[in-house]
C-alpha positions in Angstrom: 3.4 -29.1 46.2 2.6 -32.5 45.2 1.8 -33.2 49.0 0.8 -31.3 52.0 3.2 -32.1 54.9 1.4 -32.0 58.6 -2.4 -32.0 57.4 -1.2 -35.5 55.3 -3.3 -37.5 57.9 -6.1 -35.4 58.6 -7.2 -35.4 54.8 -7.3 -39.4 55.4 -10.3 -38.8 57.4 -12.8 -38.4 54.7 -12.6 -42.0 53.9 -13.0 -43.5 57.7 -16.2 -45.5 56.6 -14.4 -48.9 58.3 -13.8 -47.4 60.9 -18.0 -46.4 61.5 -18.6 -48.0 65.0 -19.6 -46.7 68.1 -17.1 -45.1 70.8 -17.1 -46.7 74.0 -16.0 -43.3 76.0 -13.2 -43.3 78.7 -12.1 -42.2 82.2 -14.8 -40.9 84.6 -16.4 -38.7 81.6 -19.1 -40.7 80.6 -21.9 -38.6 81.6 -20.7 -36.0 79.2 -20.5 -35.3 75.9 -17.3 -35.8 74.2 -17.6 -32.0 73.2 -17.8 -31.2 77.0 -14.8 -33.1 78.0 -11.8 -30.8 77.9 -8.8 -32.6 77.2 -5.7 -30.1 76.4 -5.0 -26.8 75.7 -2.8 -25.6 73.2 -2.6 -21.6 72.8 -5.8 -20.3 72.8 -7.5 -23.4 72.0 -9.3 -25.9 73.9 -9.3 -29.1 72.2 -12.4 -31.3 73.6 -12.7 -35.2 73.5 -14.5 -35.1 70.5 -11.5 -33.5 68.6 -9.2 -36.2 70.1 -11.4 -38.8 68.4 -11.7 -37.1 65.1 -8.1 -37.0 64.8 -7.3 -41.0 66.6 -9.6 -41.7 63.5 -7.6 -40.2 61.0 -4.7 -41.5 62.5 -5.8 -45.0 62.8 -6.8 -45.2 59.4 -3.5 -43.8 58.5 -1.3 -46.5 60.4 -3.9 -49.3 59.6 -4.7 -49.5 63.2 -7.8 -51.5 63.9 -9.6 -53.5 66.4 -7.8 -56.4 66.0 -4.3 -54.8 66.4 -2.5 -56.1 69.6 -2.2 -52.5 71.4 0.1 -54.1 73.9 2.3 -55.3 72.1 5.5 -54.2 73.6 7.7 -51.1 71.8 10.7 -49.4 73.2 11.8 -48.0 76.3 10.2 -45.2 76.4 6.8 -46.5 75.1 6.4 -49.8 76.9 3.2 -50.5 74.9 2.0 -49.8 71.2 -0.9 -48.1 72.6 1.6 -45.3 74.5 3.5 -45.3 71.3 0.4 -44.3 69.1 -0.9 -42.0 71.6 2.2 -40.3 71.6 2.3 -40.0 68.2 -1.3 -38.9 67.8 -0.7 -36.0 71.2 2.4 -34.8 68.5 0.1 -34.5 65.7 -2.5 -32.6 67.2 -0.2 -30.4 68.7 1.4 -29.4 65.7 -1.8 -28.8 63.5 -3.1 -26.6 66.4 0.0 -24.6 66.4 -0.1 -24.3 62.6 -3.8 -23.4 62.5 -2.7 -20.8 65.1 0.2 -19.3 63.3 -2.2 -19.3 60.2 -4.1 -17.1 62.0 -1.4 -14.8 63.6 -0.4 -14.3 59.9 -3.3 -13.3 58.1 -3.7 -16.2 56.4 -7.0 -15.9 54.6 -9.5 -18.2 52.5 -11.2 -17.6 49.4 -15.0 -17.2 49.5 -16.2 -20.3 48.3 -13.9 -22.0 51.8 -17.2 -21.9 53.8 -19.1 -24.1 51.3 -16.5 -26.2 50.6 -16.0 -27.1 54.5 -19.8 -27.7 54.8 -19.6 -30.1 51.8 -16.5 -31.6 53.7 -18.6 -32.1 56.7 -21.6 -33.3 55.2 -19.6 -36.1 53.7 -17.8 -37.1 56.5 -20.9 -37.3 58.7 -22.5 -39.7 56.2 -20.0 -42.4 57.5 -21.8 -42.5 60.6 -24.8 -43.3 61.7 -27.1 -40.8 64.6 -25.6 -42.9 67.7 -22.5 -43.1 66.7 -22.3 -39.3 65.7 -23.8 -38.4 69.2 -21.2 -40.8 71.0 -18.3 -39.0 69.1 -19.5 -35.9 69.8 -19.2 -34.8 65.9 -21.9 -31.8 65.2 -22.1 -30.6 61.4 -20.7 -27.1 62.9 -17.9 -29.1 64.7 -16.6 -30.6 61.7 -17.1 -27.4 59.3 -14.5 -25.6 61.8 -12.3 -28.7 61.9 -12.4 -28.7 57.8 -12.0 -24.8 58.3 -8.9 -25.2 60.1 -7.5 -27.7 57.9 -7.9 -25.4 55.0 -6.5 -22.7 57.1 -2.7 -24.7 57.5 -3.2 -25.7 53.8 -3.4 -21.9 52.9 -0.7 -21.1 55.1 1.9 -23.5 53.7 1.0 -22.4 49.7 1.5 -18.9 51.3 5.1 -20.3 52.9 5.7 -22.0 49.6 4.6 -19.0 47.3 7.5 -17.0 49.5 10.4 -19.4 48.8 9.6 -19.5 45.4 9.6 -15.7 45.2 13.3 -16.0 46.4 14.4 -18.7 44.5 17.6 -18.2 42.4 17.1 -18.9 38.4 17.3 -22.3 37.4 19.8 -23.3 34.9 19.0 -24.5 31.7 19.3 -27.6 30.4 20.1 -29.4 26.7 19.7 -32.7 25.4 22.4 -35.1 23.1 22.2 -38.7 21.9 25.1 -40.5 22.1 26.9 -43.6 20.3 29.2 -45.4 22.6 31.4 -47.8 21.6 33.4 -49.3 24.5 37.0 -50.0 24.4 36.5 -51.7 28.3 34.7 -54.4 29.5 31.4 -54.4 31.5 28.9 -56.2 33.6 25.2 -57.1 32.5 24.5 -54.4 34.4 26.2 -51.8 32.3 28.8 -50.9 34.7 32.6 -51.0 34.1 34.9 -54.1 35.3 38.0 -53.4 37.5 40.6 -55.2 37.9 42.6 -55.9 41.5 44.1 -52.7 41.2 41.0 -50.7 40.6 42.1 -50.5 36.8 39.4 -50.8 33.9 39.5 -54.5 32.4 40.2 -53.3 28.5 39.0 -55.6 25.2 41.4 -57.2 23.6 43.5 -55.0 20.8 41.4 -56.9 18.1 37.9 -56.2 19.5 39.3 -52.7 20.1 40.0 -52.2 16.9 36.6 -53.4 16.1 35.3 -50.9 17.9 36.8 -48.0 16.2 35.7 -49.3 13.0 32.3 -49.8 13.9 32.6 -46.2 15.3 33.9 -44.8 11.9 31.2 -46.7 9.8 28.5 -45.3 12.2 29.9 -41.9 12.1 29.3 -42.0 8.4 26.4 -43.4 8.4 24.8 -41.0 10.8 26.6 -38.1 8.6 24.2 -39.4 6.0 21.1 -39.0 7.7 20.7 -42.6 9.7 18.9 -42.3 13.1 20.8 -42.5 15.8 18.3 -44.9 17.5 18.4 -47.2 14.8 22.0 -47.5 15.1 22.4 -48.1 18.3 20.0 -50.8 18.0 21.7 -52.5 15.3 25.3 -52.2 16.7 23.8 -53.2 20.1 25.0 -50.8 22.1 21.9 -50.1 23.8 23.3 -50.5 27.5 25.7 -47.5 27.1 24.2 -45.3 24.4 21.0 -42.8 23.8 19.8 -39.6 25.5 21.4 -37.7 27.5 21.1 -34.2 29.5 23.6 -31.6 30.5 23.6 -27.9 31.0 23.4 -26.0 28.0 26.8 -24.2 29.2 28.5 -27.6 29.7 27.5 -28.4 25.8 28.4 -25.7 24.5 31.9 -25.8 26.4 32.8 -29.1 25.7 30.8 -29.6 22.1 29.8 -26.3 20.8 27.5 -27.8 18.0 24.5 -26.7 16.7 21.2 -28.5 16.8 21.3 -31.3 14.8 25.2 -31.4 14.1 27.1 -34.2 14.8 30.5 -34.5 16.5 33.4 -36.1 15.0 34.4 -39.3 16.8 35.5 -38.3 20.4 38.4 -40.9 21.8 38.9 -41.5 25.3 40.6 -43.6 27.9 37.4 -46.3 27.3 35.0 -45.7 24.9 34.7 -44.1 21.3 31.9 -41.5 21.4 29.8 -39.9 18.4 27.7 -37.4 19.9 24.6 -35.4 18.0 23.3 -32.3 19.8 19.5 -32.6 19.7 18.7 -29.2 21.4 21.1 -26.7 23.3 18.2 -25.4 25.3 15.5 -28.3 26.0 12.7 -26.4 27.3 10.6 -29.2 28.3 13.2 -31.0 30.1 14.4 -27.8 31.9 11.1 -27.1 33.2 11.2 -30.4 34.4 14.6 -30.1 36.2 13.2 -26.5 37.7 9.5 -28.2 38.8 11.5 -31.0 40.5 14.2 -28.8 42.2 11.9 -26.0 42.8 9.1 -28.5 44.1 12.2 -29.9 46.4 13.6 -27.0 47.9 10.1 -25.4 48.7 8.9 -28.4 50.5 12.1 -28.3 52.5 12.0 -24.5 53.0 8.2 -25.2 54.4 9.1 -27.8 56.5 11.9 -26.2 58.1 9.7 -23.2 58.9 7.0 -25.4 60.2 9.1 -27.6 62.6 10.4 -24.0 63.7 7.2 -23.0 64.9 6.2 -25.8 66.5 9.3 -26.2 68.3 8.8 -22.9 69.3 5.4 -23.7 71.2 6.1 -25.7 74.4 3.2 -27.2 76.0 3.0 -26.4 79.8 2.2 -29.8 82.2 -1.2 -28.5 83.4 -1.9 -27.5 79.6 -2.9 -31.6 79.6 -6.0 -33.0 81.5 -3.5 -36.2 82.6 -6.4 -38.0 83.6 -8.6 -37.8 80.4 -5.8 -38.0 78.4 -4.5 -41.6 80.1 -8.0 -43.1 80.5 -8.7 -42.9 76.5 -7.5 -45.7 74.7 -7.4 -46.3 70.9 -9.8 -49.3 71.5 -12.4 -46.3 72.3 -12.6 -45.6 68.5 -13.6 -49.5 67.8 
């Protein structure tokens, strides 16, 4: 898939050079390392202050929160200030990430052999963003970061596994073909190519003389096309590019409507609004069909993965005593600047 779902914000933390400043600590835990300050428990996972800082930094980068951001600005009835709103979103993000990691473990997700080496490289690159004093104040150690990047890899692998399961059950995608049209209008259109309608929602027709001229042009273009002239050149010459050109439709509908072989040209088709000439480019356009398949499959897969992940997240209830309220309330986004 083109993008990952829950882990997208986490991945942004790789570019946090702008946020590499010392943290100020929070609450009554100033005498402890962030790696020793328990903030919350989610399932079997204990989340300490250093992990909160890690997620907060990535969250701040993703949402453009800086030391100049007015976190005291009013937000809503539920969240009096921007600080309250951001912290609520941060808590949700941490909770979602931990739940998905637990589900990855529960579903037996495995990682490639080089995953540890990759996580170690990511951790080393991340640590380079901070000097020794900042690493200590944030509680960032190499082992801690390797573990977090491994968790991220597990979530990515879980989503890939879910996607593969959806793809395996997806119905066969319909084949598409390509045609090229020359359309000589009998009705008036606006500058955007939209049909003009009168007060009765009826087409506004060209004069009888103009319609006759369009029919004459269509007959002439048809003969020239039958003699080998390219549709593209004829479309440009007759100035009908706003309503003519390449179009796509399902192979079945093209066969039913025109029943043309590749390269064949239809006779002039007249309806209420135009004289149309169709050239069958390809009854089955492999490239276009593959693109349609990829688009709809990607959309279908992404939706299914999101729904499954949300089902897991909604099924997990965070109890009141799972959160160390004193520590959490003491934490402020200004702590990371």
